[in-house]
mmCIF file of the N, C-alpha and C atoms, coordinates in Angstrom:
data_MODEL
# 
_entry.id   MODEL 
# 
loop_
_atom_site.group_PDB 
_atom_site.id 
_atom_site.type_symbol 
_atom_site.label_atom_id 
_atom_site.label_alt_id 
_atom_site.label_comp_id 
_atom_site.label_asym_id 
_atom_site.label_entity_id 
_atom_site.label_seq_id 
_atom_site.pdbx_PDB_ins_code 
_atom_site.Cartn_x 
_atom_site.Cartn_y 
_atom_site.Cartn_z 
_atom_site.occupancy 
_atom_site.B_iso_or_equiv 
_atom_site.pdbx_formal_charge 
_atom_site.auth_seq_id 
_atom_site.auth_comp_id 
_atom_site.auth_asym_id 
_atom_site.auth_atom_id 
_atom_site.pdbx_PDB_model_num 
ATOM 1   N N  . UNK A 1 1  ? 56.453 81.273 178.654 1.00 0.00 ? 1  UNK A N  1 
ATOM 2   C CA . UNK A 1 1  ? 57.114 82.119 177.667 1.00 0.00 ? 1  UNK A CA 1 
ATOM 3   C C  . UNK A 1 1  ? 58.624 82.037 177.869 1.00 0.00 ? 1  UNK A C  1 
ATOM 4   N N  . UNK A 1 2  ? 59.321 81.934 176.795 1.00 0.00 ? 2  UNK A N  1 
ATOM 5   C CA . UNK A 1 2  ? 60.772 81.830 176.891 1.00 0.00 ? 2  UNK A CA 1 
ATOM 6   C C  . UNK A 1 2  ? 61.408 83.205 177.009 1.00 0.00 ? 2  UNK A C  1 
ATOM 7   N N  . UNK A 1 3  ? 62.548 83.250 177.674 1.00 0.00 ? 3  UNK A N  1 
ATOM 8   C CA . UNK A 1 3  ? 63.251 84.515 177.807 1.00 0.00 ? 3  UNK A CA 1 
ATOM 9   C C  . UNK A 1 3  ? 63.978 84.834 176.507 1.00 0.00 ? 3  UNK A C  1 
ATOM 10  N N  . UNK A 1 4  ? 64.333 86.091 176.349 1.00 0.00 ? 4  UNK A N  1 
ATOM 11  C CA . UNK A 1 4  ? 65.061 86.513 175.140 1.00 0.00 ? 4  UNK A CA 1 
ATOM 12  C C  . UNK A 1 4  ? 66.386 85.758 175.027 1.00 0.00 ? 4  UNK A C  1 
ATOM 13  N N  . UNK A 1 5  ? 67.036 85.526 176.152 1.00 0.00 ? 5  UNK A N  1 
ATOM 14  C CA . UNK A 1 5  ? 68.315 84.818 176.140 1.00 0.00 ? 5  UNK A CA 1 
ATOM 15  C C  . UNK A 1 5  ? 68.157 83.393 175.597 1.00 0.00 ? 5  UNK A C  1 
ATOM 16  N N  . UNK A 1 6  ? 67.083 82.695 176.016 1.00 0.00 ? 6  UNK A N  1 
ATOM 17  C CA . UNK A 1 6  ? 66.828 81.345 175.518 1.00 0.00 ? 6  UNK A CA 1 
ATOM 18  C C  . UNK A 1 6  ? 66.577 81.354 174.010 1.00 0.00 ? 6  UNK A C  1 
ATOM 19  N N  . UNK A 1 7  ? 65.797 82.333 173.554 1.00 0.00 ? 7  UNK A N  1 
ATOM 20  C CA . UNK A 1 7  ? 65.500 82.428 172.120 1.00 0.00 ? 7  UNK A CA 1 
ATOM 21  C C  . UNK A 1 7  ? 66.768 82.714 171.338 1.00 0.00 ? 7  UNK A C  1 
ATOM 22  N N  . UNK A 1 8  ? 67.590 83.621 171.836 1.00 0.00 ? 8  UNK A N  1 
ATOM 23  C CA . UNK A 1 8  ? 68.855 83.938 171.147 1.00 0.00 ? 8  UNK A CA 1 
ATOM 24  C C  . UNK A 1 8  ? 69.777 82.719 171.105 1.00 0.00 ? 8  UNK A C  1 
ATOM 25  N N  . UNK A 1 9  ? 69.839 81.948 172.190 1.00 0.00 ? 9  UNK A N  1 
ATOM 26  C CA . UNK A 1 9  ? 70.660 80.739 172.206 1.00 0.00 ? 9  UNK A CA 1 
ATOM 27  C C  . UNK A 1 9  ? 70.176 79.748 171.163 1.00 0.00 ? 9  UNK A C  1 
ATOM 28  N N  . UNK A 1 10 ? 68.852 79.566 171.055 1.00 0.00 ? 10 UNK A N  1 
ATOM 29  C CA . UNK A 1 10 ? 68.301 78.667 170.047 1.00 0.00 ? 10 UNK A CA 1 
ATOM 30  C C  . UNK A 1 10 ? 68.638 79.151 168.655 1.00 0.00 ? 10 UNK A C  1 
ATOM 31  N N  . UNK A 1 11 ? 68.508 80.466 168.443 1.00 0.00 ? 11 UNK A N  1 
ATOM 32  C CA . UNK A 1 11 ? 68.788 81.060 167.139 1.00 0.00 ? 11 UNK A CA 1 
ATOM 33  C C  . UNK A 1 11 ? 70.239 80.810 166.745 1.00 0.00 ? 11 UNK A C  1 
ATOM 34  N N  . UNK A 1 12 ? 71.164 81.068 167.665 1.00 0.00 ? 12 UNK A N  1 
ATOM 35  C CA . UNK A 1 12 ? 72.587 80.850 167.385 1.00 0.00 ? 12 UNK A CA 1 
ATOM 36  C C  . UNK A 1 12 ? 72.880 79.373 167.110 1.00 0.00 ? 12 UNK A C  1 
ATOM 37  N N  . UNK A 1 13 ? 72.238 78.488 167.874 1.00 0.00 ? 13 UNK A N  1 
ATOM 38  C CA . UNK A 1 13 ? 72.404 77.049 167.662 1.00 0.00 ? 13 UNK A CA 1 
ATOM 39  C C  . UNK A 1 13 ? 71.975 76.672 166.241 1.00 0.00 ? 13 UNK A C  1 
ATOM 40  N N  . UNK A 1 14 ? 70.815 77.201 165.807 1.00 0.00 ? 14 UNK A N  1 
ATOM 41  C CA . UNK A 1 14 ? 70.320 76.885 164.466 1.00 0.00 ? 14 UNK A CA 1 
ATOM 42  C C  . UNK A 1 14 ? 71.245 77.431 163.389 1.00 0.00 ? 14 UNK A C  1 
ATOM 43  N N  . UNK A 1 15 ? 71.779 78.624 163.597 1.00 0.00 ? 15 UNK A N  1 
ATOM 44  C CA . UNK A 1 15 ? 72.712 79.199 162.620 1.00 0.00 ? 15 UNK A CA 1 
ATOM 45  C C  . UNK A 1 15 ? 73.928 78.284 162.478 1.00 0.00 ? 15 UNK A C  1 
ATOM 46  N N  . UNK A 1 16 ? 74.468 77.835 163.598 1.00 0.00 ? 16 UNK A N  1 
ATOM 47  C CA . UNK A 1 16 ? 75.627 76.942 163.568 1.00 0.00 ? 16 UNK A CA 1 
ATOM 48  C C  . UNK A 1 16 ? 75.280 75.619 162.890 1.00 0.00 ? 16 UNK A C  1 
ATOM 49  N N  . UNK A 1 17 ? 74.092 75.071 163.193 1.00 0.00 ? 17 UNK A N  1 
ATOM 50  C CA . UNK A 1 17 ? 73.678 73.811 162.585 1.00 0.00 ? 17 UNK A CA 1 
ATOM 51  C C  . UNK A 1 17 ? 73.527 73.940 161.073 1.00 0.00 ? 17 UNK A C  1 
ATOM 52  N N  . UNK A 1 18 ? 72.955 75.060 160.623 1.00 0.00 ? 18 UNK A N  1 
ATOM 53  C CA . UNK A 1 18 ? 72.772 75.259 159.185 1.00 0.00 ? 18 UNK A CA 1 
ATOM 54  C C  . UNK A 1 18 ? 74.107 75.396 158.473 1.00 0.00 ? 18 UNK A C  1 
ATOM 55  N N  . UNK A 1 19 ? 75.106 75.943 159.151 1.00 0.00 ? 19 UNK A N  1 
ATOM 56  C CA . UNK A 1 19 ? 76.429 76.100 158.553 1.00 0.00 ? 19 UNK A CA 1 
ATOM 57  C C  . UNK A 1 19 ? 77.245 74.813 158.602 1.00 0.00 ? 19 UNK A C  1 
ATOM 58  N N  . UNK A 1 20 ? 76.780 73.825 159.370 1.00 0.00 ? 20 UNK A N  1 
ATOM 59  C CA . UNK A 1 20 ? 77.489 72.558 159.511 1.00 0.00 ? 20 UNK A CA 1 
ATOM 60  C C  . UNK A 1 20 ? 77.488 71.772 158.197 1.00 0.00 ? 20 UNK A C  1 
ATOM 61  N N  . UNK A 1 21 ? 78.576 71.095 157.918 1.00 0.00 ? 21 UNK A N  1 
ATOM 62  C CA . UNK A 1 21 ? 78.667 70.282 156.707 1.00 0.00 ? 21 UNK A CA 1 
ATOM 63  C C  . UNK A 1 21 ? 77.755 69.062 156.779 1.00 0.00 ? 21 UNK A C  1 
ATOM 64  N N  . UNK A 1 22 ? 77.346 68.667 157.986 1.00 0.00 ? 22 UNK A N  1 
ATOM 65  C CA . UNK A 1 22 ? 76.459 67.518 158.141 1.00 0.00 ? 22 UNK A CA 1 
ATOM 66  C C  . UNK A 1 22 ? 75.029 67.832 157.700 1.00 0.00 ? 22 UNK A C  1 
ATOM 67  N N  . UNK A 1 23 ? 74.695 69.111 157.618 1.00 0.00 ? 23 UNK A N  1 
ATOM 68  C CA . UNK A 1 23 ? 73.331 69.524 157.277 1.00 0.00 ? 23 UNK A CA 1 
ATOM 69  C C  . UNK A 1 23 ? 73.236 69.679 155.757 1.00 0.00 ? 23 UNK A C  1 
ATOM 70  N N  . UNK A 1 24 ? 73.102 68.540 155.068 1.00 0.00 ? 24 UNK A N  1 
ATOM 71  C CA . UNK A 1 24 ? 73.099 68.615 153.614 1.00 0.00 ? 24 UNK A CA 1 
ATOM 72  C C  . UNK A 1 24 ? 71.798 68.124 152.985 1.00 0.00 ? 24 UNK A C  1 
ATOM 73  N N  . UNK A 1 25 ? 70.880 67.648 153.759 1.00 0.00 ? 25 UNK A N  1 
ATOM 74  C CA . UNK A 1 25 ? 69.600 67.206 153.209 1.00 0.00 ? 25 UNK A CA 1 
ATOM 75  C C  . UNK A 1 25 ? 68.724 68.445 153.006 1.00 0.00 ? 25 UNK A C  1 
ATOM 76  N N  . UNK A 1 26 ? 68.342 68.702 151.774 1.00 0.00 ? 26 UNK A N  1 
ATOM 77  C CA . UNK A 1 26 ? 67.679 69.968 151.428 1.00 0.00 ? 26 UNK A CA 1 
ATOM 78  C C  . UNK A 1 26 ? 66.374 70.195 152.188 1.00 0.00 ? 26 UNK A C  1 
ATOM 79  N N  . UNK A 1 27 ? 65.574 69.168 152.390 1.00 0.00 ? 27 UNK A N  1 
ATOM 80  C CA . UNK A 1 27 ? 64.317 69.332 153.120 1.00 0.00 ? 27 UNK A CA 1 
ATOM 81  C C  . UNK A 1 27 ? 64.534 69.765 154.552 1.00 0.00 ? 27 UNK A C  1 
ATOM 82  N N  . UNK A 1 28 ? 65.497 69.147 155.227 1.00 0.00 ? 28 UNK A N  1 
ATOM 83  C CA . UNK A 1 28 ? 65.800 69.508 156.619 1.00 0.00 ? 28 UNK A CA 1 
ATOM 84  C C  . UNK A 1 28 ? 66.374 70.919 156.664 1.00 0.00 ? 28 UNK A C  1 
ATOM 85  N N  . UNK A 1 29 ? 67.241 71.231 155.724 1.00 0.00 ? 29 UNK A N  1 
ATOM 86  C CA . UNK A 1 29 ? 67.844 72.568 155.655 1.00 0.00 ? 29 UNK A CA 1 
ATOM 87  C C  . UNK A 1 29 ? 66.761 73.635 155.466 1.00 0.00 ? 29 UNK A C  1 
ATOM 88  N N  . UNK A 1 30 ? 65.818 73.363 154.599 1.00 0.00 ? 30 UNK A N  1 
ATOM 89  C CA . UNK A 1 30 ? 64.742 74.318 154.346 1.00 0.00 ? 30 UNK A CA 1 
ATOM 90  C C  . UNK A 1 30 ? 63.885 74.516 155.601 1.00 0.00 ? 30 UNK A C  1 
ATOM 91  N N  . UNK A 1 31 ? 63.579 73.429 156.298 1.00 0.00 ? 31 UNK A N  1 
ATOM 92  C CA . UNK A 1 31 ? 62.785 73.508 157.520 1.00 0.00 ? 31 UNK A CA 1 
ATOM 93  C C  . UNK A 1 31 ? 63.479 74.380 158.563 1.00 0.00 ? 31 UNK A C  1 
ATOM 94  N N  . UNK A 1 32 ? 64.778 74.164 158.765 1.00 0.00 ? 32 UNK A N  1 
ATOM 95  C CA . UNK A 1 32 ? 65.510 74.965 159.734 1.00 0.00 ? 32 UNK A CA 1 
ATOM 96  C C  . UNK A 1 32 ? 65.610 76.417 159.291 1.00 0.00 ? 32 UNK A C  1 
ATOM 97  N N  . UNK A 1 33 ? 65.704 76.647 157.991 1.00 0.00 ? 33 UNK A N  1 
ATOM 98  C CA . UNK A 1 33 ? 65.756 78.018 157.489 1.00 0.00 ? 33 UNK A CA 1 
ATOM 99  C C  . UNK A 1 33 ? 64.469 78.755 157.835 1.00 0.00 ? 33 UNK A C  1 
ATOM 100 N N  . UNK A 1 34 ? 63.325 78.098 157.643 1.00 0.00 ? 34 UNK A N  1 
ATOM 101 C CA . UNK A 1 34 ? 62.043 78.719 157.986 1.00 0.00 ? 34 UNK A CA 1 
ATOM 102 C C  . UNK A 1 34 ? 61.946 78.968 159.484 1.00 0.00 ? 34 UNK A C  1 
ATOM 103 N N  . UNK A 1 35 ? 62.400 78.020 160.291 1.00 0.00 ? 35 UNK A N  1 
ATOM 104 C CA . UNK A 1 35 ? 62.353 78.163 161.740 1.00 0.00 ? 35 UNK A CA 1 
ATOM 105 C C  . UNK A 1 35 ? 63.239 79.323 162.189 1.00 0.00 ? 35 UNK A C  1 
ATOM 106 N N  . UNK A 1 36 ? 64.423 79.396 161.608 1.00 0.00 ? 36 UNK A N  1 
ATOM 107 C CA . UNK A 1 36 ? 65.358 80.465 161.938 1.00 0.00 ? 36 UNK A CA 1 
ATOM 108 C C  . UNK A 1 36 ? 64.755 81.825 161.574 1.00 0.00 ? 36 UNK A C  1 
ATOM 109 N N  . UNK A 1 37 ? 64.129 81.910 160.414 1.00 0.00 ? 37 UNK A N  1 
ATOM 110 C CA . UNK A 1 37 ? 63.492 83.150 159.969 1.00 0.00 ? 37 UNK A CA 1 
ATOM 111 C C  . UNK A 1 37 ? 62.377 83.557 160.935 1.00 0.00 ? 37 UNK A C  1 
ATOM 112 N N  . UNK A 1 38 ? 61.575 82.585 161.363 1.00 0.00 ? 38 UNK A N  1 
ATOM 113 C CA . UNK A 1 38 ? 60.475 82.874 162.293 1.00 0.00 ? 38 UNK A CA 1 
ATOM 114 C C  . UNK A 1 38 ? 61.014 83.393 163.623 1.00 0.00 ? 38 UNK A C  1 
ATOM 115 N N  . UNK A 1 39 ? 62.079 82.798 164.127 1.00 0.00 ? 39 UNK A N  1 
ATOM 116 C CA . UNK A 1 39 ? 62.675 83.274 165.376 1.00 0.00 ? 39 UNK A CA 1 
ATOM 117 C C  . UNK A 1 39 ? 63.195 84.694 165.215 1.00 0.00 ? 39 UNK A C  1 
ATOM 118 N N  . UNK A 1 40 ? 63.777 84.997 164.073 1.00 0.00 ? 40 UNK A N  1 
ATOM 119 C CA . UNK A 1 40 ? 64.259 86.348 163.802 1.00 0.00 ? 40 UNK A CA 1 
ATOM 120 C C  . UNK A 1 40 ? 63.132 87.355 163.828 1.00 0.00 ? 40 UNK A C  1 
ATOM 121 N N  . UNK A 1 41 ? 61.978 86.991 163.228 1.00 0.00 ? 41 UNK A N  1 
ATOM 122 C CA . UNK A 1 41 ? 60.819 87.886 163.233 1.00 0.00 ? 41 UNK A CA 1 
ATOM 123 C C  . UNK A 1 41 ? 60.331 88.128 164.654 1.00 0.00 ? 41 UNK A C  1 
ATOM 124 N N  . UNK A 1 42 ? 60.299 87.078 165.472 1.00 0.00 ? 42 UNK A N  1 
ATOM 125 C CA . UNK A 1 42 ? 59.849 87.233 166.860 1.00 0.00 ? 42 UNK A CA 1 
ATOM 126 C C  . UNK A 1 42 ? 60.765 88.202 167.606 1.00 0.00 ? 42 UNK A C  1 
ATOM 127 N N  . UNK A 1 43 ? 62.071 88.037 167.424 1.00 0.00 ? 43 UNK A N  1 
ATOM 128 C CA . UNK A 1 43 ? 63.004 88.927 168.102 1.00 0.00 ? 43 UNK A CA 1 
ATOM 129 C C  . UNK A 1 43 ? 62.844 90.369 167.628 1.00 0.00 ? 43 UNK A C  1 
ATOM 130 N N  . UNK A 1 44 ? 62.641 90.577 166.336 1.00 0.00 ? 44 UNK A N  1 
ATOM 131 C CA . UNK A 1 44 ? 62.448 91.932 165.809 1.00 0.00 ? 44 UNK A CA 1 
ATOM 132 C C  . UNK A 1 44 ? 61.191 92.570 166.383 1.00 0.00 ? 44 UNK A C  1 
ATOM 133 N N  . UNK A 1 45 ? 60.091 91.826 166.408 1.00 0.00 ? 45 UNK A N  1 
ATOM 134 C CA . UNK A 1 45 ? 58.829 92.370 166.890 1.00 0.00 ? 45 UNK A CA 1 
ATOM 135 C C  . UNK A 1 45 ? 58.895 92.758 168.361 1.00 0.00 ? 45 UNK A C  1 
ATOM 136 N N  . UNK A 1 46 ? 59.642 91.992 169.147 1.00 0.00 ? 46 UNK A N  1 
ATOM 137 C CA . UNK A 1 46 ? 59.744 92.292 170.575 1.00 0.00 ? 46 UNK A CA 1 
ATOM 138 C C  . UNK A 1 46 ? 60.536 93.563 170.824 1.00 0.00 ? 46 UNK A C  1 
ATOM 139 N N  . UNK A 1 47 ? 61.361 93.976 169.879 1.00 0.00 ? 47 UNK A N  1 
ATOM 140 C CA . UNK A 1 47 ? 62.209 95.145 170.087 1.00 0.00 ? 47 UNK A CA 1 
ATOM 141 C C  . UNK A 1 47 ? 61.725 96.379 169.339 1.00 0.00 ? 47 UNK A C  1 
ATOM 142 N N  . UNK A 1 48 ? 60.506 96.301 168.770 1.00 0.00 ? 48 UNK A N  1 
ATOM 143 C CA . UNK A 1 48 ? 59.961 97.458 168.047 1.00 0.00 ? 48 UNK A CA 1 
ATOM 144 C C  . UNK A 1 48 ? 59.291 98.406 169.013 1.00 0.00 ? 48 UNK A C  1 
# 
């Protein structure tokens, strides 16, 4: 199981990648958006 710090680091990395100008292929962008959303849900559930 990953620590909260590792998950937060991954989440921040994905946010930065999605904001990057190099990330312009819509399919890849959509995939990362779903992954980012899933990580957000995991973090929310752990803090409920």
